[in-house]
N, CA, C and O atoms as a DFTB+ gen file, in Angstrom:
624 C
 N C O
     1  1     -20.971      25.841       6.466
     2  2     -20.112      24.935       7.198
     3  2     -20.905      23.674       7.523
     4  3     -22.115      23.724       7.746
     5  1     -20.214      22.563       7.544
     6  2     -20.847      21.294       7.900
     7  2     -21.335      21.356       9.334
     8  3     -20.715      21.997      10.183
     9  1     -22.442      20.692       9.602
    10  2     -23.011      20.727      10.950
    11  2     -22.251      19.832      11.927
    12  3     -22.377      19.996      13.140
    13  1     -21.464      18.888      11.408
    14  2     -20.736      17.977      12.294
    15  2     -19.331      18.456      12.638
    16  3     -18.593      17.764      13.340
    17  1     -18.953      19.645      12.145
    18  2     -17.612      20.173      12.354
    19  2     -17.699      21.652      12.688
    20  3     -18.564      22.365      12.180
    21  1     -16.800      22.103      13.542
    22  2     -16.708      23.527      13.859
    23  2     -15.270      23.969      13.644
    24  3     -14.339      23.175      13.778
    25  1     -15.096      25.234      13.312
    26  2     -13.758      25.807      13.161
    27  2     -13.568      26.850      14.249
    28  3     -14.475      27.622      14.559
    29  1     -12.379      26.856      14.817
    30  2     -12.042      27.868      15.814
    31  2     -10.559      28.172      15.741
    32  3      -9.800      27.455      15.089
    33  1     -10.148      29.244      16.418
    34  2      -8.735      29.619      16.466
    35  2      -7.960      28.614      17.329
    36  3      -8.467      28.106      18.328
    37  1      -6.740      28.350      16.920
    38  2      -5.825      27.488      17.666
    39  2      -5.525      28.107      19.035
    40  3      -5.414      29.325      19.169
    41  1      -5.398      27.245      20.042
    42  2      -4.984      27.646      21.385
    43  2      -3.773      26.798      21.768
    44  3      -3.622      25.684      21.266
    45  1      -2.920      27.299      22.635
    46  2      -1.712      26.563      23.039
    47  2      -2.034      25.162      23.541
    48  3      -1.234      24.244      23.361
    49  1      -3.181      24.987      24.163
    50  2      -3.578      23.675      24.676
    51  2      -3.856      22.668      23.558
    52  3      -3.998      21.475      23.826
    53  1      -3.936      23.135      22.307
    54  2      -4.209      22.268      21.160
    55  2      -2.950      21.613      20.588
    56  3      -3.040      20.808      19.661
    57  1      -1.790      21.947      21.125
    58  2      -0.517      21.496      20.557
    59  2      -0.478      19.978      20.355
    60  3      -0.232      19.518      19.241
    61  1      -0.713      19.208      21.394
    62  2      -0.603      17.747      21.280
    63  2      -1.628      17.171      20.309
    64  3      -1.320      16.234      19.573
    65  1      -2.840      17.716      20.296
    66  2      -3.869      17.218      19.375
    67  2      -3.487      17.504      17.926
    68  3      -3.732      16.677      17.048
    69  1      -2.891      18.662      17.670
    70  2      -2.451      18.979      16.305
    71  2      -1.277      18.087      15.896
    72  3      -1.201      17.652      14.747
    73  1      -0.361      17.812      16.834
    74  2       0.730      16.888      16.533
    75  2       0.190      15.486      16.257
    76  3       0.753      14.755      15.442
    77  1      -0.889      15.110      16.926
    78  2      -1.510      13.805      16.676
    79  2      -2.103      13.755      15.266
    80  3      -2.043      12.716      14.609
    81  1      -2.676      14.870      14.797
    82  2      -3.173      14.933      13.413
    83  2      -1.997      14.758      12.454
    84  3      -2.088      14.002      11.486
    85  1      -0.901      15.453      12.723
    86  2       0.314      15.313      11.919
    87  2       0.730      13.842      11.860
    88  3       1.010      13.309      10.786
    89  1       0.766      13.195      13.028
    90  2       1.252      11.809      13.098
    91  2       0.435      10.861      12.234
    92  3       0.976       9.880      11.724
    93  1      -0.855      11.131      12.057
    94  2      -1.671      10.252      11.205
    95  2      -1.283      10.384       9.733
    96  3      -1.605       9.512       8.927
    97  1      -0.599      11.462       9.382
    98  2      -0.209      11.716       7.994
    99  2       1.261      11.389       7.713
   100  3       1.753      11.630       6.611
   101  1       1.947      10.850       8.694
   102  2       3.340      10.440       8.564
   103  2       3.367       8.949       8.265
   104  3       2.597       8.222       8.893
   105  1       4.168       8.447       7.380
   106  2       5.245       9.092       6.645
   107  2       4.887       9.505       5.215
   108  3       5.732      10.074       4.524
   109  1       3.669       9.238       4.752
   110  2       3.354       9.518       3.352
   111  2       3.429      11.005       3.026
   112  3       3.975      11.384       1.991
   113  1       2.890      11.844       3.892
   114  2       2.746      13.261       3.569
   115  2       3.802      14.157       4.216
   116  3       4.034      15.273       3.752
   117  1       4.435      13.682       5.272
   118  2       5.432      14.482       5.988
   119  2       6.622      13.621       6.368
   120  3       6.518      12.399       6.470
   121  1       7.757      14.280       6.578
   122  2       8.956      13.589       7.050
   123  2       9.050      13.737       8.567
   124  3       8.362      14.567       9.161
   125  1       9.896      12.936       9.181
   126  2      10.061      13.021      10.630
   127  2      10.645      14.373      11.043
   128  3      10.302      14.892      12.105
   129  1      11.523      14.951      10.215
   130  2      12.097      16.255      10.518
   131  2      11.013      17.343      10.542
   132  3      11.102      18.303      11.307
   133  1      10.011      17.182       9.709
   134  2       8.947      18.185       9.637
   135  2       8.100      18.210      10.913
   136  3       7.479      19.230      11.214
   137  1       8.065      17.133      11.650
   138  2       7.300      17.134      12.898
   139  2       7.864      18.178      13.857
   140  3       7.112      18.929      14.477
   141  1       9.189      18.221      13.975
   142  2       9.829      19.227      14.844
   143  2       9.560      20.637      14.316
   144  3       9.305      21.557      15.093
   145  1       9.616      20.800      13.002
   146  2       9.323      22.107      12.396
   147  2       7.884      22.529      12.687
   148  3       7.624      23.690      13.004
   149  1       6.958      21.584      12.579
   150  2       5.548      21.870      12.840
   151  2       5.348      22.268      14.305
   152  3       4.620      23.215      14.601
   153  1       5.989      21.549      15.206
   154  2       5.860      21.875      16.625
   155  2       6.395      23.281      16.893
   156  3       5.759      24.053      17.610
   157  1       7.545      23.620      16.332
   158  2       8.105      24.969      16.500
   159  2       7.183      26.019      15.906
   160  3       6.996      27.090      16.483
   161  1       6.608      25.710      14.751
   162  2       5.662      26.614      14.106
   163  2       4.482      26.897      15.034
   164  3       4.084      28.050      15.198
   165  1       3.921      25.849      15.641
   166  2       2.762      26.021      16.522
   167  2       3.106      26.829      17.772
   168  3       2.234      27.458      18.372
   169  1       4.360      26.806      18.152
   170  2       4.773      27.533      19.348
   171  2       5.122      28.994      19.058
   172  3       5.353      29.770      19.985
   173  1       5.162      29.370      17.785
   174  2       5.458      30.765      17.395
   175  2       4.730      31.064      16.085
   176  3       5.364      31.271      15.051
   177  1       3.406      31.085      16.134
   178  2       2.600      31.251      14.920
   179  2       2.872      32.581      14.216
   180  3       2.919      33.627      14.863
   181  1       3.053      32.543      12.874
   182  2       3.265      33.770      12.111
   183  2       1.960      34.439      11.678
   184  3       1.975      35.531      11.109
   185  1       0.845      33.786      11.949
   186  2      -0.457      34.300      11.528
   187  2      -1.549      33.437      12.118
   188  3      -1.276      32.578      12.956
   189  1      -2.781      33.651      11.696
   190  2      -3.896      32.864      12.218
   191  2      -3.736      31.378      11.912
   192  3      -3.244      30.987      10.854
   193  1      -4.167      30.570      12.871
   194  2      -4.141      29.122      12.705
   195  2      -5.469      28.590      13.216
   196  3      -5.897      28.923      14.321
   197  1      -6.115      27.764      12.411
   198  2      -7.440      27.246      12.727
   199  2      -7.383      25.767      13.054
   200  3      -6.515      25.041      12.570
   201  1      -8.315      25.333      13.880
   202  2      -8.505      23.905      14.107
   203  2      -9.946      23.570      13.767
   204  3     -10.857      24.361      14.012
   205  1     -10.139      22.394      13.204
   206  2     -11.466      21.855      12.955
   207  2     -11.745      20.842      14.051
   208  3     -10.917      19.975      14.329
   209  1     -12.913      20.952      14.674
   210  2     -13.269      20.019      15.737
   211  2     -14.521      19.249      15.352
   212  3     -15.397      19.758      14.652
   213  1     -14.583      18.008      15.826
   214  2     -15.767      17.187      15.579
   215  2     -16.814      17.465      16.664
   216  3     -16.602      18.311      17.533
   217  1     -17.925      16.763      16.609
   218  2     -19.030      16.999      17.540
   219  2     -18.619      16.796      18.995
   220  3     -19.197      17.408      19.893
   221  1     -17.626      15.943      19.234
   222  2     -17.155      15.687      20.598
   223  2     -16.073      16.675      21.030
   224  3     -15.582      16.600      22.156
   225  1     -15.698      17.603      20.139
   226  2     -14.668      18.589      20.462
   227  2     -13.262      18.161      20.135
   228  3     -12.315      18.904      20.395
   229  1     -13.096      16.958      19.559
   230  2     -11.767      16.486      19.179
   231  2     -11.274      17.174      17.918
   232  3     -12.060      17.464      17.016
   233  1      -9.994      17.431      17.853
   234  2      -9.413      18.099      16.686
   235  2      -9.219      17.089      15.562
   236  3      -8.540      16.076      15.729
   237  1      -9.828      17.384      14.407
   238  2      -9.757      16.489      13.250
   239  2      -8.974      17.105      12.096
   240  3      -8.690      16.425      11.110
   241  1      -8.625      18.379      12.207
   242  2      -7.870      19.047      11.167
   243  2      -7.340      20.373      11.684
   244  3      -7.822      20.904      12.685
   245  1      -6.339      20.899      10.986
   246  2      -5.770      22.178      11.389
   247  2      -5.031      22.792      10.201
   248  3      -4.562      22.076       9.316
   249  1      -4.933      24.101      10.187
   250  2      -4.226      24.786       9.111
   251  2      -4.276      26.277       9.315
   252  3      -5.203      26.807       9.927
   253  1      -3.269      26.951       8.795
   254  2      -3.207      28.391       8.981
   255  2      -2.800      29.121       7.729
   256  3      -2.706      28.548       6.643
   257  1      -2.560      30.408       7.913
   258  2      -2.096      31.258       6.823
   259  2      -1.360      32.442       7.424
   260  3      -1.588      32.826       8.571
   261  1      -0.479      33.005       6.628
   262  2       0.277      34.184       7.034
   263  2       0.236      35.170       5.878
   264  3       0.524      34.817       4.735
   265  1      -0.119      36.395       6.182
   266  2      -0.253      37.416       5.144
   267  2       1.006      38.274       5.090
   268  3       1.490      38.766       6.110
   269  1       1.526      38.441       3.868
   270  2       2.660      39.325       3.623
   271  2       2.130      40.488       2.788
   272  3       1.987      40.367       1.571
   273  1       1.842      41.595       3.428
   274  2       1.248      42.732       2.727
   275  2       2.197      43.341       1.695
   276  3       1.746      43.919       0.705
   277  1       3.494      43.218       1.918
   278  2       4.464      43.773       0.964
   279  2       4.393      43.059      -0.384
   280  3       4.535      43.688      -1.432
   281  1       4.174      41.745      -0.355
   282  2       4.120      40.985      -1.609
   283  2       2.695      40.772      -2.089
   284  3       2.477      40.331      -3.217
   285  1       1.713      41.085      -1.231
   286  2       0.319      40.866      -1.602
   287  2      -0.064      39.397      -1.611
   288  3      -0.992      38.987      -2.307
   289  1       0.664      38.610      -0.826
   290  2       0.452      37.170      -0.816
   291  2       0.038      36.692       0.566
   292  3       0.489      37.220       1.583
   293  1      -0.822      35.691       0.586
   294  2      -1.143      34.962       1.806
   295  2      -0.617      33.550       1.615
   296  3      -0.964      32.884       0.640
   297  1       0.201      33.101       2.520
   298  2       0.776      31.765       2.428
   299  2      -0.014      30.800       3.297
   300  3      -0.115      30.985       4.510
   301  1      -0.574      29.763       2.669
   302  2      -1.231      28.718       3.443
   303  2      -0.140      27.868       4.074
   304  3       0.824      27.486       3.410
   305  1      -0.297      27.573       5.364
   306  2       0.744      26.827       6.041
   307  2       0.183      25.719       6.926
   308  3      -0.806      25.886       7.640
   309  1       0.858      24.594       6.841
   310  2       0.610      23.442       7.690
   311  2      -0.862      23.054       7.763
   312  3      -1.424      22.945       8.853
   313  1      -1.481      22.848       6.615
   314  2      -2.858      22.378       6.564
   315  2      -2.898      20.865       6.511
   316  3      -2.191      20.244       5.718
   317  1      -3.731      20.272       7.363
   318  2      -3.831      18.809       7.385
   319  2      -5.119      18.371       8.068
   320  3      -5.694      19.087       8.887
   321  1      -5.544      17.177       7.703
   322  2      -6.728      16.534       8.263
   323  2      -6.303      15.133       8.679
   324  3      -5.437      14.531       8.044
   325  1      -6.899      14.620       9.725
   326  2      -6.589      13.240      10.140
   327  2      -6.692      12.317       8.921
   328  3      -7.662      12.379       8.166
   329  1      -5.711      11.485       8.746
   330  2      -5.621      10.664       7.532
   331  2      -6.862       9.813       7.303
   332  3      -7.289       9.651       6.159
   333  1      -7.444       9.272       8.349
   334  2      -8.628       8.424       8.166
   335  2      -9.839       9.233       7.718
   336  3     -10.864       8.657       7.352
   337  1      -9.734      10.563       7.743
   338  2     -10.833      11.427       7.301
   339  2     -10.569      12.069       5.935
   340  3     -11.354      12.900       5.478
   341  1      -9.458      11.684       5.278
   342  2      -9.204      12.176       3.924
   343  2     -10.370      11.755       3.034
   344  3     -10.906      10.656       3.180
   345  1     -10.754      12.626       2.124
   346  2     -11.830      12.308       1.193
   347  2     -13.221      12.601       1.728
   348  3     -14.211      12.295       1.063
   349  1     -13.318      13.187       2.917
   350  2     -14.630      13.479       3.512
   351  2     -15.062      14.935       3.319
   352  3     -16.151      15.321       3.742
   353  1     -14.213      15.739       2.683
   354  2     -14.536      17.149       2.474
   355  2     -13.951      18.076       3.522
   356  3     -14.074      19.294       3.398
   357  1     -13.315      17.528       4.554
   358  2     -12.748      18.384       5.597
   359  2     -11.562      19.200       5.087
   360  3     -11.411      20.366       5.453
   361  1     -10.729      18.606       4.256
   362  2      -9.591      19.348       3.694
   363  2     -10.056      20.498       2.823
   364  3      -9.497      21.594       2.872
   365  1     -11.077      20.244       2.029
   366  2     -11.660      21.289       1.178
   367  2     -12.233      22.405       2.056
   368  3     -12.026      23.585       1.770
   369  1     -12.939      22.047       3.103
   370  2     -13.513      23.026       4.021
   371  2     -12.411      23.871       4.667
   372  3     -12.501      25.098       4.700
   373  1     -11.394      23.219       5.168
   374  2     -10.295      23.920       5.825
   375  2      -9.583      24.870       4.857
   376  3      -9.249      25.998       5.219
   377  1      -9.358      24.414       3.644
   378  2      -8.690      25.258       2.648
   379  2      -9.564      26.447       2.273
   380  3      -9.075      27.573       2.189
   381  1     -10.831      26.209       2.050
   382  2     -11.740      27.316       1.695
   383  2     -11.840      28.345       2.812
   384  3     -11.886      29.545       2.539
   385  1     -11.875      27.899       4.072
   386  2     -11.913      28.840       5.194
   387  2     -10.679      29.731       5.190
   388  3     -10.781      30.940       5.396
   389  1      -9.529      29.143       4.957
   390  2      -8.279      29.917       4.956
   391  2      -8.223      30.868       3.765
   392  3      -7.734      31.990       3.896
   393  1      -8.714      30.438       2.614
   394  2      -8.758      31.329       1.453
   395  2      -9.705      32.494       1.720
   396  3      -9.356      33.648       1.473
   397  1     -10.898      32.196       2.221
   398  2     -11.877      33.255       2.501
   399  2     -11.336      34.272       3.495
   400  3     -11.493      35.477       3.301
   401  1     -10.714      33.800       4.536
   402  2     -10.159      34.725       5.537
   403  2      -9.023      35.553       4.954
   404  3      -8.907      36.741       5.254
   405  1      -8.192      34.946       4.133
   406  2      -7.097      35.680       3.491
   407  2      -7.632      36.761       2.568
   408  3      -7.079      37.859       2.497
   409  1      -8.722      36.445       1.855
   410  2      -9.320      37.401       0.910
   411  2      -9.884      38.633       1.601
   412  3     -10.085      39.666       0.962
   413  1     -10.139      38.535       2.894
   414  2     -10.670      39.676       3.629
   415  2      -9.660      40.822       3.711
   416  3     -10.041      41.974       3.919
   417  1      -8.393      40.511       3.550
   418  2      -7.356      41.546       3.555
   419  2      -7.260      42.114       2.142
   420  3      -6.926      41.382       1.210
   421  1      -7.549      43.417       1.961
   422  2      -7.540      43.990       0.612
   423  2      -6.164      44.013      -0.055
   424  3      -6.069      44.243      -1.260
   425  1      -5.103      43.778       0.710
   426  2      -3.755      43.751       0.134
   427  2      -3.433      42.425      -0.543
   428  3      -2.494      42.341      -1.335
   429  1      -4.197      41.403      -0.237
   430  2      -3.899      40.061      -0.743
   431  2      -4.439      39.894      -2.162
   432  3      -5.633      40.059      -2.411
   433  1      -3.541      39.566      -3.082
   434  2      -3.949      39.327      -4.467
   435  2      -3.717      37.884      -4.889
   436  3      -4.205      37.451      -5.933
   437  1      -2.964      37.132      -4.068
   438  2      -2.757      35.724      -4.380
   439  2      -2.547      34.928      -3.104
   440  3      -2.112      35.442      -2.073
   441  1      -2.878      33.651      -3.224
   442  2      -2.657      32.694      -2.142
   443  2      -1.539      31.767      -2.615
   444  3      -1.585      31.252      -3.732
   445  1      -0.547      31.558      -1.770
   446  2       0.591      30.716      -2.121
   447  2       0.655      29.518      -1.184
   448  3       0.201      29.572      -0.041
   449  1       1.224      28.446      -1.694
   450  2       1.493      27.292      -0.836
   451  2       2.528      26.424      -1.499
   452  3       2.769      26.520      -2.703
   453  1       3.142      25.568      -0.695
   454  2       3.975      24.505      -1.254
   455  2       3.519      23.209      -0.621
   456  3       3.178      23.157       0.561
   457  1       3.520      22.180      -1.417
   458  2       3.007      20.883      -0.997
   459  2       3.751      19.800      -1.765
   460  3       4.635      20.095      -2.568
   461  1       3.395      18.561      -1.519
   462  2       4.048      17.452      -2.226
   463  2       3.184      16.962      -3.377
   464  3       2.063      17.427      -3.584
   465  1       3.732      16.019      -4.114
   466  2       3.002      15.425      -5.231
   467  2       1.738      14.714      -4.760
   468  3       0.822      14.497      -5.553
   469  1       1.677      14.350      -3.491
   470  2       0.524      13.619      -2.974
   471  2      -0.721      14.485      -2.834
   472  3      -1.838      13.968      -2.847
   473  1      -0.542      15.796      -2.699
   474  2      -1.701      16.682      -2.513
   475  2      -1.791      17.789      -3.563
   476  3      -2.723      18.593      -3.527
   477  1      -0.849      17.844      -4.486
   478  2      -0.891      18.889      -5.518
   479  2      -2.191      18.829      -6.320
   480  3      -2.769      19.872      -6.628
   481  1      -2.654      17.643      -6.659
   482  2      -3.899      17.495      -7.418
   483  2      -5.103      18.023      -6.650
   484  3      -6.005      18.620      -7.238
   485  1      -5.120      17.809      -5.347
   486  2      -6.191      18.344      -4.491
   487  2      -6.249      19.859      -4.640
   488  3      -7.324      20.424      -4.839
   489  1      -5.103      20.516      -4.546
   490  2      -5.072      21.981      -4.648
   491  2      -5.366      22.458      -6.071
   492  3      -5.968      23.516      -6.254
   493  1      -4.952      21.696      -7.071
   494  2      -5.300      22.053      -8.451
   495  2      -6.810      22.066      -8.638
   496  3      -7.340      22.950      -9.311
   497  1      -7.505      21.104      -8.056
   498  2      -8.973      21.056      -8.164
   499  2      -9.632      22.253      -7.484
   500  3     -10.781      22.578      -7.780
   501  1      -8.915      22.908      -6.578
   502  2      -9.441      24.109      -5.913
   503  2      -9.019      25.389      -6.641
   504  3      -9.300      26.493      -6.173
   505  1      -8.344      25.239      -7.784
   506  2      -7.999      26.400      -8.594
   507  2      -6.549      26.844      -8.534
   508  3      -6.165      27.781      -9.233
   509  1      -5.735      26.192      -7.713
   510  2      -4.316      26.552      -7.636
   511  2      -3.608      26.076      -8.893
   512  3      -3.992      25.068      -9.485
   513  1      -2.577      26.801      -9.297
   514  2      -1.776      26.389     -10.448
   515  2      -0.344      26.115      -9.985
   516  3       0.170      26.767      -9.076
   517  1       0.270      25.153     -10.622
   518  2       1.640      24.775     -10.275
   519  2       2.604      25.747     -10.939
   520  3       2.546      25.960     -12.150
   521  1       3.491      26.338     -10.140
   522  2       4.520      27.238     -10.681
   523  2       5.831      26.505     -10.896
   524  3       6.525      26.744     -11.884
   525  1       6.173      25.611      -9.975
   526  2       7.423      24.871     -10.110
   527  2       7.351      23.588      -9.301
   528  3       6.564      23.452      -8.364
   529  1       8.205      22.652      -9.698
   530  2       8.333      21.376      -8.996
   531  2       9.811      21.160      -8.725
   532  3      10.640      21.285      -9.627
   533  1      10.138      20.835      -7.484
   534  2      11.515      20.533      -7.100
   535  2      11.561      19.085      -6.623
   536  3      11.010      18.733      -5.580
   537  1      12.235      18.261      -7.417
   538  2      12.331      16.836      -7.093
   539  2      13.086      16.640      -5.778
   540  3      14.080      17.316      -5.510
   541  1      12.602      15.718      -4.976
   542  2      13.252      15.310      -3.728
   543  2      13.504      16.469      -2.761
   544  3      14.434      16.400      -1.956
   545  1      12.710      17.515      -2.821
   546  2      12.943      18.702      -1.987
   547  2      12.723      18.427      -0.499
   548  3      13.460      18.944       0.341
   549  1      11.738      17.633      -0.176
   550  2      11.449      17.340       1.227
   551  2      12.227      16.126       1.719
   552  3      12.708      16.092       2.851
   553  1      12.339      15.138       0.848
   554  2      13.047      13.886       1.144
   555  2      13.130      13.117      -0.168
   556  3      12.426      13.459      -1.118
   557  1      13.968      12.090      -0.248
   558  2      13.997      11.289      -1.472
   559  2      12.593      10.761      -1.797
   560  3      11.957      10.095      -0.980
   561  1      12.136      11.074      -3.004
   562  2      10.816      10.644      -3.443
   563  2       9.668      11.536      -2.992
   564  3       8.514      11.264      -3.321
   565  1       9.963      12.593      -2.246
   566  2       8.918      13.513      -1.781
   567  2       9.231      14.895      -2.365
   568  3      10.090      15.620      -1.863
   569  1       8.518      15.234      -3.429
   570  2       8.806      16.416      -4.232
   571  2       8.002      17.628      -3.758
   572  3       6.911      17.489      -3.206
   573  1       8.558      18.807      -3.983
   574  2       7.895      20.059      -3.598
   575  2       7.236      20.692      -4.817
   576  3       7.861      20.864      -5.864
   577  1       5.961      21.033      -4.657
   578  2       5.186      21.740      -5.675
   579  2       4.863      23.120      -5.124
   580  3       4.177      23.242      -4.110
   581  1       5.358      24.160      -5.791
   582  2       5.007      25.530      -5.429
   583  2       3.791      25.914      -6.248
   584  3       3.784      25.785      -7.472
   585  1       2.757      26.390      -5.556
   586  2       1.475      26.646      -6.205
   587  2       0.937      28.016      -5.823
   588  3       1.269      28.554      -4.767
   589  1       0.095      28.579      -6.702
   590  2      -0.523      29.893      -6.462
   591  2      -1.969      29.878      -6.917
   592  3      -2.363      29.131      -7.812
   593  1      -2.749      30.738      -6.262
   594  2      -4.133      30.968      -6.602
   595  2      -4.363      32.468      -6.604
   596  3      -4.165      33.120      -5.578
   597  1      -4.773      33.026      -7.724
   598  2      -5.115      34.451      -7.782
   599  2      -6.468      34.645      -7.120
   600  3      -7.368      33.820      -7.277
   601  1      -6.610      35.730      -6.383
   602  2      -7.891      35.998      -5.709
   603  2      -8.442      37.326      -6.173
   604  3      -7.725      38.322      -6.270
   605  1      -9.720      37.320      -6.455
   606  2     -10.429      38.540      -6.799
   607  2     -11.172      38.983      -5.549
   608  3     -11.783      38.169      -4.857
   609  1     -11.116      40.248      -5.271
   610  2     -11.819      40.781      -4.092
   611  2     -13.238      41.160      -4.461
   612  3     -13.516      41.684      -5.539
   613  1     -14.117      40.874      -3.529
   614  2     -15.521      41.226      -3.725
   615  2     -15.669      42.732      -3.541
   616  3     -15.027      43.312      -2.666
   617  1     -16.514      43.375      -4.359
   618  2     -16.725      44.811      -4.176
   619  2     -17.346      45.077      -2.820
   620  3     -18.167      44.303      -2.329
   621  1     -16.940      46.185      -2.225
   622  2     -17.468      46.542      -0.886
   623  2     -18.841      47.145      -0.993
   624  3     -19.439      47.504       0.022
């Protein structure tokens, strides 16, 4: 892990800081309707949710995952980094942390996510493959990419 960043579990007191991270990524990466969805998500988490903090303790990124043991899938959900910090490796760090934690569950055989055309290439570079694309799924001009990553479990 980078020495200038720490990862910890989300706490209810982090709500406004996580919404502020969201706001830095609007409107390119998210729609206004998604802000309400994100807030509701944070108030009823379906699984672990992490925050990345800087040296001063400020939240610079956040993202979670939810494991579905019946399907053997872990869904990455609501991953984001403050827009001014894109390209610094924080998104890669956050994604790798969520993948590693998901892999700890022996039932998980794949990691799933959906994202837009703006970040699909980022996830492809991390090994995800595109399964389908739905034009204008989020909003006009904002397309949905459904992606998967197969995970191999380390021998015990």
